[in-house]
C-alpha positions as CSV (number, residue, x, y, z in Angstrom):
1,M,23.8,-9.0,-28.0
2,S,22.1,-5.9,-26.6
3,L,18.7,-6.4,-25.1
4,L,17.2,-3.3,-26.7
5,A,18.7,-4.1,-30.1
6,S,17.9,-7.8,-30.1
7,K,16.1,-9.2,-33.1
8,S,14.6,-12.0,-31.0
9,P,11.5,-11.3,-28.9
10,L,12.1,-14.4,-26.8
11,F,15.7,-13.2,-26.0
12,A,14.4,-9.7,-25.1
13,A,11.6,-11.1,-23.0
14,F,14.0,-13.4,-21.1
15,K,16.7,-10.8,-20.5
16,S,14.1,-8.4,-19.1
17,L,11.0,-10.0,-17.7
18,G,12.3,-13.5,-17.5
19,L,15.2,-12.7,-15.2
20,L,13.0,-10.3,-13.2
21,F,10.4,-13.1,-12.7
22,L,13.0,-15.6,-11.6
23,F,14.5,-13.0,-9.1
24,I,11.0,-12.3,-7.7
25,I,10.5,-16.1,-7.0
26,F,13.9,-16.3,-5.3
27,G,13.9,-13.0,-3.5
28,L,10.4,-13.2,-2.0
29,F,11.0,-16.9,-1.0
30,L,13.7,-15.6,1.4
31,D,10.9,-13.7,3.3
32,S,8.3,-16.4,3.0
33,T,6.6,-18.4,5.8
34,W,8.7,-21.4,4.7
35,M,11.9,-19.5,5.5
36,V,10.4,-18.2,8.8
37,A,10.0,-21.8,9.9
38,I,13.8,-22.2,9.4
39,T,15.2,-18.9,10.6
40,D,14.3,-15.7,12.4
41,S,16.3,-13.6,9.9
42,A,14.2,-14.4,6.8
43,Q,13.5,-10.7,6.0
44,T,17.2,-9.8,6.5
45,Y,18.2,-12.4,3.9
46,A,15.6,-11.0,1.5
47,N,16.9,-7.5,2.1
48,I,20.5,-8.6,1.3
49,S,19.4,-10.4,-1.8
50,M,17.5,-7.3,-3.1
51,V,20.5,-5.0,-2.4
52,V,22.7,-7.3,-4.4
53,G,20.2,-7.6,-7.3
54,F,19.6,-3.8,-7.3
55,L,23.3,-3.0,-7.4
56,I,24.0,-5.5,-10.2
57,T,21.1,-4.0,-12.3
58,F,22.2,-0.5,-11.4
59,Y,25.7,-1.2,-12.7
60,C,24.5,-2.8,-15.9
61,I,22.0,-0.2,-17.2
62,H,22.3,3.2,-18.9
63,Q,23.0,6.2,-16.7
64,R,19.7,7.8,-17.5
65,I,17.8,4.8,-16.3
66,R,20.0,4.7,-13.2
67,E,18.7,8.1,-12.3
68,Q,15.1,7.0,-12.8
69,M,15.8,3.9,-10.5
70,I,16.8,6.3,-7.7
71,Y,13.6,8.3,-8.2
72,A,11.6,5.1,-8.3
73,V,13.0,4.1,-4.9
74,I,12.2,7.5,-3.3
75,I,8.7,7.5,-4.6
76,A,8.2,3.9,-3.5
77,V,9.3,4.6,0.0
78,L,6.7,7.5,0.3
79,G,4.0,5.4,-1.4
80,E,4.6,2.3,0.9
81,Y,4.3,4.3,4.1
82,L,1.2,6.1,2.8
83,F,-0.7,3.1,1.5
84,S,0.5,0.4,3.9
85,M,1.3,2.1,7.2
86,F,-1.0,5.0,7.1
87,L,-4.0,3.9,5.0
88,G,-3.7,0.2,5.8
89,M,-4.3,-0.9,2.2
90,Y,-2.2,-4.0,2.7
91,T,0.0,-5.4,5.5
92,Y,3.5,-6.9,5.4
93,R,4.4,-10.0,7.4
94,L,6.2,-8.2,10.2
95,E,3.8,-5.2,9.9
96,N,6.7,-3.0,8.7
97,I,8.0,-1.8,5.4
98,P,10.7,-4.3,4.4
99,H,13.8,-2.6,2.9
100,Y,13.6,-4.8,-0.1
101,I,10.2,-3.5,-1.2
102,P,11.2,0.0,-2.4
103,L,14.3,-1.4,-4.2
104,G,12.1,-4.1,-5.7
105,H,9.7,-1.5,-7.1
106,A,12.6,0.1,-9.0
107,L,13.7,-3.3,-10.4
108,V,10.1,-3.9,-11.6
109,Y,10.1,-0.5,-13.3
110,V,13.4,-1.2,-15.1
111,G,12.5,-4.7,-16.2
112,V,9.2,-3.6,-17.7
113,L,10.8,-0.5,-19.3
114,Y,13.5,-2.5,-21.0
115,F,11.0,-5.1,-22.2
116,S,8.7,-2.5,-23.7
117,K,11.5,-0.6,-25.4
118,A,13.3,-3.6,-27.0
119,S,13.2,-3.2,-30.8
120,S,12.0,-6.8,-31.3
121,I,9.2,-6.2,-28.9
122,V,8.2,-2.9,-30.4
123,K,7.9,-4.5,-33.8
124,N,5.3,-6.8,-32.3
125,K,3.7,-4.1,-30.2
126,T,0.1,-4.3,-31.6
127,S,-0.1,-8.0,-31.4
128,L,1.3,-8.1,-27.9
129,E,-1.2,-5.4,-26.8
130,Y,-4.1,-7.5,-28.0
131,I,-2.8,-10.6,-26.3
132,F,-2.0,-8.9,-23.1
133,T,-5.4,-7.1,-23.0
134,A,-7.3,-10.3,-23.6
135,F,-5.3,-12.1,-20.9
136,I,-6.0,-9.3,-18.5
137,L,-9.7,-9.4,-19.1
138,V,-9.8,-13.1,-18.6
139,Y,-7.6,-12.9,-15.5
140,A,-9.7,-10.1,-13.9
141,S,-13.0,-11.7,-14.8
142,F,-11.8,-15.0,-13.2
143,F,-11.0,-13.2,-10.0
144,L,-14.3,-11.4,-10.1
145,L,-16.5,-14.4,-10.7
146,L,-14.7,-17.0,-8.5
147,K,-13.0,-14.8,-5.9
148,T,-15.6,-11.9,-5.7
149,D,-12.8,-9.5,-6.4
150,V,-14.9,-6.4,-7.2
151,F,-12.1,-4.1,-6.1
152,G,-9.5,-5.6,-8.4
153,F,-12.0,-5.8,-11.3
154,A,-12.9,-2.1,-10.9
155,M,-9.2,-1.1,-11.0
156,T,-8.7,-3.3,-14.1
157,V,-11.5,-1.5,-15.9
158,I,-10.2,1.9,-14.9
159,T,-6.7,0.9,-16.2
160,L,-7.9,-0.3,-19.6
161,V,-10.1,2.8,-20.1
162,I,-7.2,5.1,-19.3
163,L,-4.9,3.1,-21.7
164,R,-7.3,3.5,-24.6
165,R,-6.2,7.2,-24.8
166,R,-2.5,6.5,-24.2
167,P,-1.3,4.4,-27.2
168,R,2.3,5.3,-26.8
169,E,2.5,4.0,-23.2
170,R,0.0,1.2,-23.6
171,L,2.4,-1.7,-24.0
172,F,4.5,-0.5,-21.0
173,Y,1.4,-0.3,-18.7
174,L,-0.1,-3.6,-19.9
175,T,3.2,-5.3,-19.2
176,M,3.3,-3.6,-15.8
177,Y,-0.2,-4.9,-15.0
178,L,0.9,-8.5,-15.8
179,T,4.2,-8.2,-13.9
180,V,2.5,-6.8,-10.9
181,A,-0.2,-9.5,-11.0
182,Y,2.6,-12.1,-11.0
183,L,4.5,-10.3,-8.2
184,E,1.4,-10.1,-6.1
185,I,0.4,-13.7,-6.5
186,I,3.9,-14.8,-5.5
187,G,4.2,-12.4,-2.6
188,T,0.8,-13.3,-1.1
189,S,1.3,-17.0,-1.7
190,Y,4.6,-16.9,0.2
191,G,2.9,-14.9,3.0
192,C,5.2,-11.9,2.6
193,W,2.1,-9.6,2.7
194,W,-1.7,-9.8,2.5
195,W,-4.7,-7.8,1.5
196,P,-7.9,-7.4,3.5
197,T,-11.2,-8.8,2.3
198,K,-12.5,-5.4,1.2
199,A,-10.8,-2.3,-0.2
200,W,-8.7,-0.5,2.5
201,D,-10.6,-2.9,4.9
202,V,-13.3,-0.2,5.2
203,I,-15.3,-0.1,1.9
204,P,-17.9,-2.9,2.1
205,F,-19.2,-2.6,-1.5
206,L,-15.7,-3.2,-2.8
207,P,-14.9,-6.8,-1.7
208,S,-11.3,-7.8,-2.6
209,H,-9.3,-10.9,-3.1
210,N,-5.8,-11.5,-1.7
211,P,-4.4,-10.1,-3.9
212,P,-6.8,-7.9,-5.9
213,S,-6.3,-8.4,-9.6
214,G,-5.9,-4.8,-10.8
215,I,-3.6,-3.4,-8.1
216,S,-1.1,-2.3,-10.8
217,L,-3.2,0.8,-11.1
218,F,-1.4,2.2,-8.0
219,Y,2.0,1.2,-9.5
220,F,1.3,3.7,-12.3
221,A,1.7,6.5,-9.9
222,L,5.2,5.3,-9.3
223,D,6.0,5.2,-13.0
224,L,4.5,8.6,-13.7
225,G,6.2,10.1,-10.6
226,T,9.5,8.8,-11.7
227,L,9.2,10.3,-15.2
228,W,7.9,13.6,-13.7
229,L,11.0,13.9,-11.5
230,Y,13.3,13.1,-14.5
231,K,11.6,15.7,-16.6
232,K,12.0,18.3,-13.9
233,R,15.7,17.5,-13.6
234,H,16.3,17.5,-17.3
235,P,13.8,19.8,-19.0
236,V,16.0,20.5,-22.1
237,A,16.8,16.9,-22.8
238,W,13.1,16.0,-22.3
239,L,12.0,18.7,-24.8
240,R,14.6,17.5,-27.3
241,M,13.2,13.9,-27.0
242,K,9.7,15.2,-27.6
243,E,10.8,16.9,-30.7
244,I,12.5,13.8,-32.0
245,R,9.2,11.9,-31.4
246,K,7.3,14.4,-33.4
247,I,9.7,14.1,-36.3
248,K,9.5,10.3,-36.2
249,S,5.7,10.3,-36.1
250,S,5.4,12.8,-39.0
251,I,7.7,10.6,-41.1
252,C,5.7,7.5,-40.3
């Protein structure tokens, strides 16, 4: 059964986010402090695991999404060097940019994209948006009140305000928020990377938790950049898709 055409929301969720979440647990464990105690090649194993997972996913998805995966990797490489190495926003275990990270960004993008586009998920779009928004507010408030995570809470508020005016993309970005929150909790718990106690380690009025709750705000740049590159490469196809959307919206 096709993921996108599936009539079961549980099936669609497992085939997209479920498999992604399991792979995150496994892949990041290979670069964790537990693995470091066993071997000096922990990050190498994580890199190999990610390459295998990336290639399997790349082979299984539609050609159009393959192209977007490549753009996501390119943008992720630039973003990682900017935010981690240059701006010091966060630091990886070996103070480098692990090869598995840019590839992982692309996998997260694809997993969230397929989940949010599955027909069974789209049918429950409004209900899922309410549930996800409520969970995000509770999650960010918990980090703010118990972890003094002002930085993460501020980014969460900015994210939700932006999404009020973007109904078509709302489910995708709410799902991205939750996926990134999960990813960050696993990665920091494993010791794969860590965040300073204040934003960029230099802004005292923005204390931060490790990880900050709303960091997915910066992932949105990856998503938007990926779509922008695709639109530039395929302007005719993109305009055709926009016309189809207009027709569908007028019918509804």
